[in-house]
N, C-alpha and C positions, 0 to 999 in steps of 0.2 A: 171651368166655364170660360170660353174665349170672349174677349171684348167684341162688340159689334163693329167697331172700327179699329183696324190694325194700323198702328203708327210706325211700325218697324220699316225702315227704308224710306222714310219721308223726305221729299225734296220740296222746299218752300223758301221763298224770300221773306225775311222778317222785317225789312225796313223799306219804306217808300223812298226810292232813290232820287226822285225829282227828275226823272227821265223826260227829256223834251227833244224835239228836233233842233239841230244846230243849223249852221249856215251850210249851204250846198247840200251835200249828202251826209253830213256829220251828225253826231248826237251829243247831248250835254246831260250830265247828272249833277246834282247839287250836294249830295251827301255820300258817305262811304256805305257801301252795301253790306248786308249781313244776312245770313241764312244757312241752310243745310242742303247738301246733296247726298242722298241715300243715308240720311241720319247723321252725317259728319259735317261740322261747321266749315264754311268756305273761308277763304282769305278775302277780306273785304276789298272791293274795287273802289279806290278813292274817287272823289268827285272829278268828273271829266268835263272839259270845255272844248266844244267843237272838235271832237275826236272822230277820226274816220270810222265809219261803219264797216263791218266786214264785207268782203266781196265774194266770199265763198259760203255756201249754205252749210250750216252746222249739221243739218239732218242728212244731207246727201253727199257732202264733200265736194260738190261740183259748183261751178259758177251759178249765180242766180239766173232764173228765167226772166227774160224781158217781157214787159207788157206791151202789146200793140194797142190800138185804139179800142175804146169801148170794152175794157177789161177791168177786173178787180182782183186784188190779192190781199192777204194778211201777212204782216211781217212780225215776228216775235224776236225781241232782243233779250238776251240773258247773259249769264256768265258761267264759266267753268269754276271748279273748286279753287284753282290757282289765281282767280280773278281775271282770266282772259275773257274779253268780250266776245260774244258770238251772236249770230242772227240766223233765223230759219224762215223760209218762205212757205206759206200755205198754198192751197190750190189756186189756180187762176181760173176765174169764172167770167162768163160774158155778162155785160150789163145791157140795159136798154140803150139804144142809140142816144147819145147826148147831142147837144147843140153847140157847135164851134168849140169854145174852151170850157163848157160846162159838161161835167161827166153825167152820164145817164143813171137812172135808178137801178138798184140791184134786181136781178132776176133770181139769183140764188146767192146766199151769203158765202164768202170764201171760207173754206174749211181750214182749221188750224193744222199745222204740220205735226207729224209724229216727231217728238223731240228726242234727242239722244239722252242716254241715262245720265250724262254729266252736264246737264243743262238746267240751271236755276233761272227761272223767268224773272225779268225785271218789268216787262210790259210788252204791249203790242200796238200796232196801228194798222189801219185799213187804207189801201191805196186804190184809187180808180183813175182811169184815163178817159179823156174826152176825144171826140173826133179829130180835134186839131193837135193832139199830143203826138210828139215824136215817140218812137220806141223808148220805153223807160225801163231801166234796169236797177233793181235794188242794190245799194252799196256804191253805185256810180252816178245814178240820176239824181238831180237836185230835188229835194222835197217840194220846192215851190216852182218846178218847171211849168211852163205854159201848158195848160190842158191837163195837169195832174192835180188831183184832189187827194190830200192825205189828212186823215184825222190826227188829232193830237194823240200822243201815246197814252194808252190806258195803263196805268201802273197797277201791277198786281203781283202777288207772291206765288200764285199758281194761275193757270189759265181757267177761264170760265168753262162751264160744262158743255157749252154749245157754241157754234159760230156766232160771231158778232158782226154787226154792220156799222157800229160806231164805237 
């Protein structure tokens, strides 16, 4: 008889990394990561301080798509088995029109990206742009740019089962 849940090939982060937004477009973690990709233990990524976020999407291999005004996206940060940091961008969705530097409400939650097989999740954040925002590009744009609203990173070992707005 086969188990109801098959654990072979499991990819999961086992430690809360302390992932937070750094200065500018960087990220910071406070502990060494641990987990598995496809059932094999990863090399832990040591604590990082204001480390540059990737500028290439791990899911597509291309540069990230910029957000124009009144848009939202979700960014997922993770690592490869060798501890290389990576980031992937979800869908870009329209928001309700905001007011000046205040981003508008969600019309539809951004969808998580399809992650590559070698991606162990550390966390995700949701980014929205207001009418006064300049074009904002993940990996290059400052988290605290004028007219850009970014949630704190939600730390997780796997992604939730549905899109999130916080």
